[in-house]
C-alpha positions as CSV (number, residue, x, y, z in Angstrom):
1,M,30.7,35.6,103.3
2,M,27.8,37.3,101.7
3,E,28.7,40.6,99.9
4,L,26.4,43.7,100.3
5,P,24.8,44.8,97.2
6,K,26.7,47.7,95.6
7,K,24.8,50.9,94.7
8,P,25.2,52.3,91.3
9,S,28.3,54.3,90.9
10,G,26.3,57.3,90.1
11,D,25.2,57.6,93.8
12,L,28.8,57.9,95.1
13,K,30.0,61.2,96.2
14,G,33.2,62.7,94.8
15,Y,34.7,63.2,98.2
16,S,34.6,61.7,101.7
17,C,32.2,62.8,104.4
18,V,33.1,65.3,107.1
19,S,33.3,62.6,109.9
20,C,35.6,60.3,107.9
21,R,37.8,63.1,106.9
22,Q,38.2,64.2,110.5
23,R,38.8,60.6,111.7
24,K,41.1,60.0,108.7
25,V,39.4,56.7,107.8
26,R,38.4,55.4,104.4
27,C,34.8,56.5,103.4
28,D,32.7,54.5,100.9
29,R,31.3,57.9,99.8
30,R,27.6,56.7,100.1
31,A,25.0,58.9,101.7
32,P,24.9,57.9,104.5
33,C,28.3,56.1,104.5
34,M,28.8,52.7,106.2
35,N,31.1,54.1,109.0
36,C,28.5,56.7,110.0
37,T,25.6,54.1,109.8
38,K,27.4,51.7,112.2
39,A,28.4,54.5,114.6
40,E,24.9,55.9,114.3
41,R,26.2,59.4,113.6
42,Q,24.9,62.0,111.2
43,C,26.7,61.7,107.9
44,D,27.3,65.1,106.1
45,F,29.0,65.6,102.8
46,V,30.6,69.0,102.5
47,A,32.9,69.8,99.6
48,P,36.5,70.4,100.9
49,V,38.1,73.7,100.3
50,R,41.7,73.3,99.1
51,G,44.1,76.1,100.0
52,K,46.5,77.7,97.5
53,R,49.7,75.8,97.0
54,K,52.7,77.6,98.6
55,R,55.7,78.4,96.4
56,T,58.7,76.4,97.4
57,K,61.1,79.0,96.0
58,P,61.1,82.7,96.2
59,P,60.4,84.6,93.0
60,R,63.6,85.2,91.0
61,E,65.0,88.7,91.3
62,T,66.3,90.1,88.1
63,L,69.9,91.4,88.0
64,H,68.7,94.9,87.2
65,A,66.4,94.9,90.2
66,R,69.2,93.6,92.4
67,L,71.6,96.3,91.3
68,K,68.8,98.9,91.9
69,R,68.3,97.6,95.4
70,Y,72.0,97.7,96.2
71,E,72.2,101.3,95.0
72,E,69.4,102.3,97.2
73,M,71.1,100.7,100.2
74,L,74.4,102.6,99.4
75,R,72.5,105.9,99.1
76,A,71.1,105.2,102.6
77,Y,74.7,105.2,103.8
78,G,75.5,108.5,102.1
79,A,77.2,107.1,99.0
80,K,76.9,109.1,95.7
81,I,75.8,106.9,92.9
82,E,76.7,108.1,89.4
83,P,73.8,108.0,87.0
84,N,74.1,105.7,84.0
85,D,73.0,107.5,80.9
86,G,72.6,104.2,79.0
87,D,70.1,102.8,81.5
88,D,66.5,103.1,80.3
89,G,65.2,101.6,83.6
90,S,63.6,98.6,81.9
91,D,63.5,95.4,84.0
92,S,62.0,93.4,81.2
93,E,64.9,94.0,78.8
94,T,67.5,92.9,81.5
95,E,65.5,89.9,82.4
96,S,65.0,88.7,78.9
97,Q,68.7,89.0,78.2
98,S,69.6,87.1,81.4
99,L,67.1,84.3,80.7
100,N,68.4,83.8,77.2
101,T,72.0,83.7,78.2
102,P,73.7,80.4,77.5
103,A,75.2,78.5,80.4
104,S,78.7,76.9,80.2
105,S,79.3,73.3,81.1
106,D,80.4,74.1,84.7
107,G,77.3,76.1,85.4
108,A,78.9,79.6,85.1
109,V,76.9,82.1,83.2
110,S,78.6,83.6,80.2
111,I,77.3,87.0,79.3
112,V,77.4,88.2,75.7
113,K,79.1,91.5,75.4
114,T,76.9,94.4,74.2
115,D,77.7,97.9,73.1
116,R,76.3,99.2,76.4
117,D,79.0,97.3,78.2
118,D,81.8,99.6,77.0
119,H,80.1,102.7,78.4
120,M,79.4,101.4,81.9
121,P,80.8,104.0,84.4
122,P,83.2,103.0,87.2
123,K,81.5,101.7,90.4
124,F,82.6,101.9,94.0
125,I,81.1,99.8,96.8
126,M,81.9,100.2,100.5
127,K,80.5,98.0,103.3
128,E,81.5,97.5,106.9
129,G,85.1,98.8,106.4
130,A,85.6,96.9,103.1
131,S,85.6,98.5,99.7
132,R,85.6,97.4,96.1
133,Y,86.3,99.5,93.0
134,Y,85.2,98.5,89.5
135,D,86.5,100.2,86.4
136,R,83.6,98.6,84.4
137,Y,80.6,97.7,86.5
138,G,78.3,95.9,84.2
139,W,77.8,92.4,82.8
140,R,81.5,91.6,83.1
141,L,81.1,91.5,86.9
142,F,78.9,88.4,86.5
143,Q,80.9,86.5,84.0
144,H,82.6,84.2,86.5
145,P,81.7,83.1,90.0
146,E,85.2,84.1,91.2
147,S,84.5,87.7,90.4
148,T,82.3,88.1,93.4
149,T,83.8,90.2,96.2
150,H,83.5,88.8,99.7
151,F,83.0,91.6,102.2
152,S,82.5,89.4,105.2
153,E,85.1,87.8,107.5
154,P,86.6,84.5,106.2
155,A,85.2,81.3,107.7
156,E,87.4,79.7,110.4
157,E,87.3,76.3,108.7
158,D,88.8,77.7,105.4
159,V,91.8,79.4,107.0
160,N,94.3,76.6,106.7
161,D,93.3,75.5,103.2
162,I,94.0,78.7,101.2
163,E,96.7,80.0,99.0
164,D,97.7,83.1,101.0
165,G,100.6,81.4,102.8
166,L,102.4,80.8,99.5
167,M,103.3,84.5,99.2
168,F,105.7,84.4,102.2
169,E,109.2,83.0,102.3
170,P,109.4,79.9,104.4
171,E,110.8,80.0,107.9
172,R,111.9,77.3,110.2
173,G,109.2,75.5,112.1
174,D,106.3,76.9,110.1
175,K,103.0,75.7,111.5
176,V,99.5,76.8,112.2
177,M,99.4,78.9,115.4
178,D,96.8,79.7,118.0
179,L,97.1,83.4,118.1
180,T,95.1,84.1,121.2
181,K,98.1,83.1,123.4
182,Y,100.4,85.5,121.7
183,H,98.5,88.6,122.7
184,L,100.4,90.8,125.1
185,P,99.2,92.2,128.4
186,L,97.9,95.8,128.3
187,P,100.8,97.3,130.4
188,L,103.3,95.8,128.0
189,I,101.3,97.0,125.0
190,S,101.3,100.5,126.5
191,K,105.1,100.5,126.6
192,L,105.2,99.3,123.0
193,K,102.9,102.2,122.1
194,E,105.5,104.6,123.4
195,F,108.1,103.1,121.1
196,F,105.6,103.2,118.3
197,I,104.9,106.9,118.7
198,D,108.6,107.8,119.0
199,R,110.1,105.6,116.3
200,V,107.5,104.1,114.0
201,D,104.6,106.5,113.7
202,P,106.6,109.3,112.1
203,M,108.0,106.9,109.4
204,M,104.6,105.6,108.2
205,K,101.5,107.6,109.0
206,F,98.7,105.5,107.6
207,L,97.6,104.1,111.0
208,H,95.4,106.5,112.9
209,L,96.7,105.7,116.3
210,P,93.8,107.3,118.4
211,T,91.2,105.3,116.6
212,F,93.3,102.1,116.5
213,W,94.1,102.3,120.2
214,V,90.4,102.3,121.1
215,A,89.7,99.4,118.8
216,L,92.7,97.4,120.3
217,N,91.6,98.0,123.9
218,N,88.0,97.0,123.2
219,S,89.0,93.9,121.3
220,L,91.4,92.5,123.8
221,Q,88.6,92.2,126.3
222,N,87.5,89.1,124.3
223,P,90.5,87.9,122.3
224,D,88.6,84.9,120.9
225,R,86.2,87.0,119.0
226,I,88.4,89.6,117.4
227,P,87.6,90.1,113.7
228,K,90.3,88.6,111.5
229,S,91.2,92.0,109.9
230,L,91.6,93.8,113.2
231,E,93.6,90.8,114.6
232,A,96.1,91.1,111.6
233,L,96.5,94.8,112.3
234,I,97.1,94.2,116.0
235,F,99.8,91.7,115.4
236,S,101.4,93.9,112.8
237,F,101.4,96.6,115.4
238,Y,103.2,94.2,117.8
239,L,105.7,93.3,115.2
240,V,106.6,96.8,113.9
241,S,107.0,98.1,117.5
242,I,109.3,95.2,118.3
243,C,111.3,95.8,115.2
244,S,112.1,99.3,116.5
245,L,113.6,98.0,119.7
246,K,117.2,97.5,120.5
247,E,118.7,94.4,122.0
248,D,118.8,95.7,125.6
249,E,115.3,97.1,125.4
250,A,113.9,93.8,124.1
251,R,115.6,91.9,126.9
252,E,114.3,94.3,129.5
253,L,110.7,94.2,128.3
254,F,110.4,90.6,127.3
255,D,113.3,88.9,129.0
256,V,114.2,87.2,125.6
257,E,116.6,87.9,122.8
258,L,115.5,90.3,120.2
259,S,116.0,87.7,117.4
260,V,113.7,85.2,119.2
261,L,111.1,87.9,119.7
262,L,111.2,89.0,116.1
263,Y,110.8,85.4,114.8
264,R,107.9,84.8,117.2
265,Y,105.8,87.8,116.2
266,R,106.8,87.7,112.6
267,T,105.4,84.2,112.2
268,A,102.3,85.2,114.3
269,T,101.7,88.2,112.0
270,R,102.0,85.9,109.0
271,Q,99.4,83.6,110.4
272,A,97.1,86.5,111.2
273,L,97.4,87.7,107.6
274,V,96.7,84.2,106.3
275,N,93.7,84.0,108.6
276,A,92.4,87.3,107.2
277,R,92.9,86.0,103.7
278,F,94.9,89.0,102.7
279,L,95.3,88.0,99.0
280,S,91.5,88.3,98.4
281,T,90.7,90.9,101.0
282,A,88.7,94.0,100.5
283,N,89.2,95.3,104.0
284,L,91.4,98.3,104.6
285,M,92.7,97.0,108.0
286,T,94.0,93.9,106.4
287,L,95.8,96.0,103.8
288,Q,97.3,98.2,106.5
289,A,98.6,95.1,108.3
290,F,100.1,93.7,105.1
291,S,101.8,97.0,104.4
292,I,103.3,97.1,107.8
293,F,104.5,93.5,107.5
294,I,106.4,94.3,104.2
295,I,108.3,97.0,106.1
296,C,109.1,94.6,109.0
297,V,110.7,91.8,106.8
298,R,112.9,94.1,104.6
299,D,116.0,92.7,106.4
300,I,115.2,89.0,106.0
301,Y,113.4,88.7,102.7
302,R,115.2,89.0,99.4
303,C,114.7,92.2,97.5
304,D,112.9,90.4,94.6
305,T,110.4,88.9,97.1
306,L,109.7,92.3,98.5
307,F,109.2,93.6,95.0
308,V,106.5,91.0,94.4
309,L,104.9,91.7,97.8
310,S,104.7,95.4,97.1
311,G,103.1,94.6,93.7
312,V,100.5,92.6,95.6
313,A,99.8,95.5,97.9
314,I,99.4,97.9,94.9
315,R,96.9,95.5,93.3
316,L,94.9,95.1,96.5
317,A,94.9,98.9,96.9
318,R,93.7,99.4,93.3
319,K,91.0,96.8,93.8
320,M,89.8,98.8,96.8
321,G,89.8,102.0,94.8
322,L,92.7,103.7,96.7
323,H,94.1,105.0,93.4
324,R,91.0,107.2,93.2
325,D,90.7,110.1,95.6
326,G,87.9,109.8,98.1
327,T,86.4,113.1,97.1
328,F,85.6,111.6,93.7
329,L,84.0,108.5,95.4
330,G,81.8,110.5,97.8
331,L,83.6,109.3,100.9
332,P,83.6,111.2,104.2
333,P,86.7,113.4,105.0
334,F,88.2,111.1,107.6
335,E,88.1,108.0,105.3
336,T,89.3,110.1,102.4
337,E,92.4,111.2,104.3
338,M,93.3,107.8,105.7
339,R,93.0,106.2,102.2
340,R,95.3,108.8,100.8
341,R,97.9,108.1,103.4
342,L,97.8,104.3,102.8
343,W,97.9,104.6,99.0
344,W,101.0,106.9,99.0
345,H,102.8,104.7,101.6
346,I,102.2,101.6,99.4
347,A,103.2,103.6,96.3
348,H,106.5,104.6,97.9
349,I,107.3,101.0,99.0
350,D,106.7,99.9,95.4
351,F,108.8,102.7,94.0
352,R,111.8,102.0,96.3
353,T,111.8,98.3,95.8
354,A,111.6,98.8,92.1
355,D,114.5,101.3,92.3
356,V,116.7,98.8,94.1
357,M,115.7,96.1,91.6
358,G,116.6,98.4,88.7
359,T,113.1,98.1,87.1
360,K,110.0,100.1,86.7
361,P,107.5,100.5,89.5
362,S,103.8,99.9,89.0
363,P,102.2,102.2,86.5
364,E,99.3,102.9,88.9
365,I,101.7,105.3,90.8
366,S,101.8,107.8,88.0
367,T,98.3,107.3,86.7
368,A,96.4,107.5,90.0
369,D,94.4,110.7,90.9
370,T,94.7,110.2,94.7
371,K,95.7,113.6,96.2
372,H,98.6,113.9,98.6
373,P,97.7,113.8,102.4
374,I,97.3,117.1,104.2
375,N,100.0,118.3,106.6
376,V,98.1,118.0,109.9
377,E,98.4,116.1,113.2
378,D,96.5,112.9,113.9
379,S,94.7,114.7,116.8
380,E,93.0,116.9,114.2
381,L,91.4,113.9,112.4
382,Y,88.5,111.9,113.8
383,P,85.7,109.7,112.3
384,G,82.6,111.6,111.6
385,M,84.3,114.9,110.9
386,T,82.5,117.0,108.3
387,A,85.5,118.7,106.8
388,L,89.3,118.4,106.7
389,P,91.3,120.9,108.7
390,E,93.6,123.5,107.0
391,D,97.0,122.4,105.7
392,H,99.8,123.5,108.0
393,H,103.1,125.1,107.0
394,G,105.9,123.6,109.0
395,I,106.7,120.2,110.6
396,T,104.0,117.9,111.7
397,G,103.9,114.1,112.4
398,I,103.1,113.4,108.8
399,S,105.5,115.8,107.1
400,L,108.1,113.1,106.2
401,A,105.4,111.0,104.4
402,I,104.3,114.1,102.5
403,I,107.8,114.8,101.5
404,K,108.1,111.4,100.0
405,C,105.0,112.1,97.9
406,E,106.4,115.4,96.7
407,M,109.6,113.8,95.7
408,L,107.7,111.3,93.6
409,A,105.8,114.2,92.1
410,S,109.1,115.9,91.2
411,L,110.2,112.8,89.4
412,C,106.9,112.8,87.5
413,K,108.0,116.2,86.1
414,C,111.2,114.6,84.7
415,A,109.2,111.7,83.4
416,A,106.6,113.8,81.6
417,T,107.3,112.1,78.3
418,R,107.2,108.6,79.8
419,P,105.0,108.9,82.9
420,I,104.9,105.1,83.6
421,D,108.7,105.0,83.7
422,L,108.9,106.7,87.1
423,R,112.2,106.1,88.8
424,W,115.4,107.8,89.9
425,E,117.1,106.7,86.8
426,M,114.9,109.1,84.8
427,L,117.6,111.7,85.9
428,Y,120.0,109.7,83.7
429,S,117.8,110.0,80.6
430,P,119.5,111.7,77.7
431,D,116.0,112.8,76.5
432,I,115.9,115.4,79.3
433,S,118.4,118.3,79.1
434,L,120.7,118.9,82.0
435,A,119.2,122.4,82.3
436,T,115.7,120.9,82.7
437,K,116.9,118.5,85.4
438,D,118.7,121.3,87.3
439,S,115.6,123.4,87.1
440,V,113.4,120.7,88.6
441,I,115.9,120.0,91.3
442,D,116.3,123.7,92.2
443,E,112.5,124.0,92.3
444,V,112.3,120.9,94.7
445,E,115.0,122.3,96.9
446,D,113.4,125.7,97.1
447,H,110.0,124.3,97.9
448,M,111.4,122.0,100.7
449,E,113.3,124.9,102.2
450,K,110.3,127.2,102.3
451,K,107.7,124.7,103.5
452,Y,109.7,122.5,105.8
453,L,113.4,123.1,106.4
454,R,113.1,126.6,107.6
455,H,110.7,125.4,110.3
456,C,113.0,122.6,111.6
457,D,114.0,122.8,115.2
458,P,117.6,121.4,115.5
459,L,116.9,120.4,119.1
460,K,114.2,117.9,118.1
461,P,115.5,114.6,116.7
462,F,112.6,114.1,114.3
463,H,113.1,117.5,112.8
464,T,116.8,116.8,112.4
465,F,116.1,113.5,110.8
466,L,113.6,115.0,108.4
467,S,116.1,117.6,107.4
468,I,118.7,115.0,106.7
469,M,116.3,113.0,104.6
470,V,115.3,116.0,102.6
471,R,118.9,117.1,102.0
472,S,120.0,113.6,101.2
473,A,117.2,113.3,98.6
474,V,118.2,116.6,96.9
475,C,121.9,115.5,96.9
476,K,120.9,112.2,95.3
477,M,119.0,113.9,92.6
478,R,122.0,116.2,91.8
479,L,124.4,113.2,91.9
480,F,122.2,111.2,89.5
481,A,121.8,114.2,87.1
482,H,125.5,115.0,87.0
483,N,127.3,111.7,87.3
484,L,129.6,110.3,84.6
485,R,127.1,107.5,83.7
486,Q,124.8,109.9,81.8
487,I,127.3,112.6,80.8
488,A,130.3,110.7,79.4
489,P,128.6,108.8,76.6
490,R,127.4,112.0,75.0
491,Y,130.0,114.6,75.7
492,P,133.1,115.1,77.9
493,A,132.2,115.9,81.5
494,T,133.0,119.5,82.6
495,Q,134.8,120.3,85.8
496,K,131.5,121.6,87.1
497,D,129.9,118.2,86.6
498,H,132.9,116.5,88.4
499,D,132.6,119.0,91.3
500,I,128.8,118.6,91.7
501,A,129.2,114.8,91.7
502,F,132.0,114.8,94.2
503,D,130.4,117.3,96.6
504,N,127.1,115.6,96.7
505,A,128.6,112.1,97.1
506,M,130.5,113.4,100.1
507,K,127.4,115.0,101.6
508,L,125.4,111.7,101.2
509,L,128.0,109.7,103.1
510,E,128.2,112.4,105.7
511,Y,124.4,112.4,106.2
512,A,124.5,108.6,106.4
513,G,127.3,108.8,109.0
514,M,125.2,111.2,111.1
515,V,122.2,108.8,111.3
516,Q,124.2,105.6,111.7
517,G,126.5,107.2,114.3
518,G,123.5,108.1,116.5
519,H,123.8,111.9,116.2
520,M,121.2,113.4,118.6
521,G,119.7,110.0,119.0
522,L,118.9,109.5,115.4
523,D,120.0,105.8,115.6
524,K,116.4,105.1,116.8
525,Y,115.3,105.5,113.1
526,L,117.9,103.0,111.8
527,W,115.4,100.2,111.8
528,Q,113.9,101.8,108.8
529,I,117.1,102.9,107.0
530,G,118.6,100.6,104.3
531,T,122.1,100.6,103.0
532,S,121.9,100.1,99.2
533,Y,122.3,103.9,98.4
534,C,125.7,103.9,100.2
535,W,127.2,101.5,97.7
536,N,126.2,103.5,94.6
537,T,127.4,106.6,96.4
538,M,130.7,104.9,97.2
539,L,131.2,104.0,93.5
540,Y,130.6,107.6,92.4
541,L,133.0,108.9,95.0
542,L,135.7,106.5,94.0
543,M,135.3,107.5,90.4
544,E,135.7,111.2,91.3
545,L,138.7,110.5,93.6
546,R,140.6,109.2,90.6
547,C,140.7,112.8,89.3
548,R,141.6,114.4,92.6
549,K,144.9,113.6,94.2
550,F,145.6,116.1,97.0
551,G,143.9,118.4,99.4
552,P,141.9,118.3,102.7
553,E,138.7,117.2,100.8
554,I,140.6,114.1,99.6
555,D,141.6,113.2,103.2
556,K,138.0,113.7,104.3
557,A,136.8,111.5,101.5
558,W,139.1,108.6,102.6
559,K,137.8,109.0,106.2
560,L,134.2,108.8,105.0
561,I,135.0,105.6,103.0
562,G,136.4,104.1,106.2
563,V,133.3,104.9,108.2
564,V,131.1,103.2,105.5
565,F,133.4,100.1,105.5
566,A,133.4,100.0,109.3
567,R,129.6,99.8,109.5
568,A,129.2,97.3,106.6
569,P,129.9,93.9,108.2
570,Q,126.8,93.6,110.3
571,V,124.8,94.2,107.2
572,F,126.7,92.1,104.7
573,S,127.4,89.1,106.8
574,E,124.0,87.7,105.7
575,F,124.5,88.2,102.0
576,T,127.0,87.3,99.3
577,G,129.6,90.0,100.0
578,S,130.0,90.6,96.2
579,V,129.5,94.4,96.5
580,Y,132.1,94.7,99.3
581,V,134.7,92.7,97.3
582,A,134.1,94.9,94.2
583,L,134.3,98.1,96.2
584,G,137.4,96.8,98.0
585,K,139.2,96.1,94.8
586,W,138.3,99.6,93.4
587,T,139.2,101.3,96.7
588,L,142.7,99.8,96.5
589,E,142.9,100.7,92.8
590,V,142.2,104.4,93.6
591,W,144.4,104.4,96.7
592,D,147.4,103.1,94.8
593,A,146.8,105.8,92.2
594,H,146.7,108.3,95.0
595,V,150.1,107.1,96.4
596,E,151.7,107.1,92.9
597,A,150.5,110.7,92.4
598,S,152.0,111.7,95.7
599,K,155.4,110.1,94.7
600,A,155.3,111.9,91.3
601,E,154.9,115.2,93.1
602,G,157.8,114.4,95.5
603,L,155.5,114.3,98.5
604,P,155.8,111.8,101.3
605,D,153.7,108.6,100.9
606,P,150.2,109.0,102.4
607,V,149.6,107.0,105.6
608,P,147.2,104.2,104.5
609,P,144.1,103.9,106.7
610,E,143.6,100.6,108.6
611,Y,140.8,99.5,106.3
612,I,143.3,99.7,103.4
613,H,145.6,97.1,105.2
614,A,142.5,94.9,106.0
615,I,141.4,94.9,102.4
616,R,144.9,94.3,101.0
617,D,145.6,91.4,103.4
618,Y,142.2,89.8,102.6
619,Q,142.9,90.0,98.8
620,N,146.4,88.6,99.2
621,S,144.9,85.7,101.2
622,K,142.7,85.0,98.2
623,L,145.4,84.9,95.5
624,P,145.3,81.5,93.7
625,E,149.0,80.8,94.2
626,T,148.8,81.2,98.0
627,P,149.3,77.7,99.6
628,V,146.5,76.5,101.8
629,E,148.9,76.0,104.7
630,E,150.0,79.6,104.5
631,K,146.4,80.8,104.6
632,K,145.8,78.9,107.7
633,A,149.0,80.1,109.3
634,N,148.2,83.7,108.5
635,P,144.5,84.3,109.2
636,K,142.8,87.4,108.0
637,P,143.4,90.4,110.4
638,V,140.7,91.3,112.9
639,A,142.3,94.6,114.1
640,W,139.9,96.5,111.9
641,P,137.0,97.4,111.9
642,P,137.1,99.2,115.3
643,T,136.1,97.3,118.4
644,T,132.7,98.9,118.5
645,Y,131.7,96.7,115.6
646,D,131.3,92.9,115.4
647,K,134.7,91.6,114.3
648,A,133.4,88.1,113.9
649,S,130.7,89.2,111.5
650,Y,133.4,91.1,109.5
651,V,135.6,88.0,109.2
652,D,132.7,85.7,108.4
653,F,131.4,88.2,105.8
654,L,134.7,88.2,103.9
655,D,134.5,84.4,103.5
656,V,131.2,84.4,101.5
657,G,130.3,85.2,98.0
658,Y,132.8,86.1,95.4
659,S,136.3,85.4,96.7
660,E,138.4,86.4,93.7
661,P,138.7,90.2,93.4
662,H,140.5,89.8,90.1
663,N,137.2,88.7,88.6
664,F,135.9,92.2,88.7
665,P,136.8,94.7,86.0
666,N,138.9,97.8,86.7
667,L,137.1,101.0,87.7
668,S,138.1,102.7,84.4
669,S,135.9,100.2,82.5
670,F,132.8,102.2,83.6
671,D,134.0,105.0,81.4
672,T,133.9,103.0,78.2
673,D,131.5,100.1,78.7
674,P,127.8,101.1,79.7
675,N,127.1,97.4,80.4
676,Q,129.3,97.7,83.5
677,W,126.7,100.0,85.1
678,L,124.0,97.4,84.4
679,Q,126.0,94.6,86.0
680,W,126.8,96.8,89.0
681,E,123.1,97.5,89.5
682,Q,122.3,93.8,89.4
683,L,125.0,93.1,91.9
684,V,123.6,95.7,94.3
685,A,120.0,94.4,93.8
686,D,121.1,90.8,94.5
687,Q,122.7,91.9,97.8
688,S,120.6,94.8,99.0
689,T,117.9,95.0,101.6
690,F,114.9,97.2,101.2
691,T,115.8,100.9,101.5
């Protein structure tokens, strides 16, 4: 084949002709080109215009510019941003520092600490109901990828592969649940709402029921799309309302046993909390749900587990900035007040669990600057309000919660030298004079009388219950300040100290009997009342009875002890029984001394109460020398407690835990050995439920 002669390379164009470019064929770049010559078309060479190359990545935004943009967004929502005196507004300096920052092997950026870092002011961020508080908002925030706060709802696929479930004690048949089928119909929820208002709401006032009720009704129209945080709060509402029911009420409403119902919604609430990722949450609703859950499991979780859970709640609250009052953070009045309520509720839970455990509560309780809630009704609060209403004098729905705050504040006065050591045992401290303690207690009693007690209506059950709680707290403070534990090691107790301890121990047991006995329907609040305080009070009363042999007050004391023992079995049947065995031994010890004193005075022998026979027969059945056959032939008596209590629980309860009463020391050992008090506290903590 004959080749065409090639033109000199200098005649070739540097680009294809227009026709070849449009047809996307190879051009020989001659003028005219071969393709155009064959097709008999005009061959034009026009230099192509190349467009600018698009950037594949957006320009990198500096950290300083990003923070500035976020601050502008927060200002648009009304947040007040504190100015940073150390900020010179230079983007170039921040960018140069970030670009020269070395990266670690795992890709995380390690920021070198500068002098400016120590002077960074605290920072508060709030977005879509979630909040985050930083004590130091600077380079430290970006040191680790894990430090980033997630304000959005957790992804569905991550729910079952997270660590939140490890915080709960295991229950039988634990498995992942589809929560949509556990929602209740609205007519049944409305009935639960009535129980909630009557029995639950006065006890913990951090859930604004009018707002929550609207959110609940709107969300149940489409249960599959409820936000995880709201879902957790709804199920905690179900659970706490069911906890307040009695057996017959649960059977009437749900046609199932109360224990089955509690298990069902306890596990559902656990699942809802795990779904909401409560351990890493920044959402206030999730924290509310978790706080309610802690209250609902106080009867089935060990006290040390509750102590850990309350610590988790405190840390979450601190992370959200609840330890700072909303007025300092620039929050609206409604949000400020609701955050105050939740913070002090969590603080009280942590304080009480620490008290039962015999340890210190979280230091945040005494170092926070969150103000106490105001004494107003829920109907006076609403989102969007521009100012808080005036504080009322008298009883409102939140009065009991405020009283708890004020009691903690009074203990802070006793703990002025050691503010982080906030607990009832501060009233034992030898560093504080008895006169100072009495002055603080008198001031508390006078304040409670003027602000609350004089406004109580004895015909209203909640007013009566509040009055009992206030008077019980004052009695407990006096008992702690004047008991032999803190007096005897330093100087002999006076008769006045003995009288104060005896009188207040009697009053405490009387108040407990009024509530547990259902006086004026007060038994509806029993779901929130623990029992551990009774056992300390019993010990103090028995110690005082050793010094008192005759008189109507002595007879009254023995009757009160019988009331406590009669109501103990249904509580203790789930625990070790050690506290009962110890108190039983000491009760017989004091009773025998009472009988001997009567004989010495030539008086007839006192008639022993039925519980004295029950304890003595039980202890005789546990003597080592008693043959097994004799034990079986002579079972423990069941004639006491009275028939209104569960006899089977009482008998079962006597069979668990320590079974040798002789292992416990005599009551007189508390006078000479301070370690006996510590061992007793540990015994109560191991056995107690949350108070």
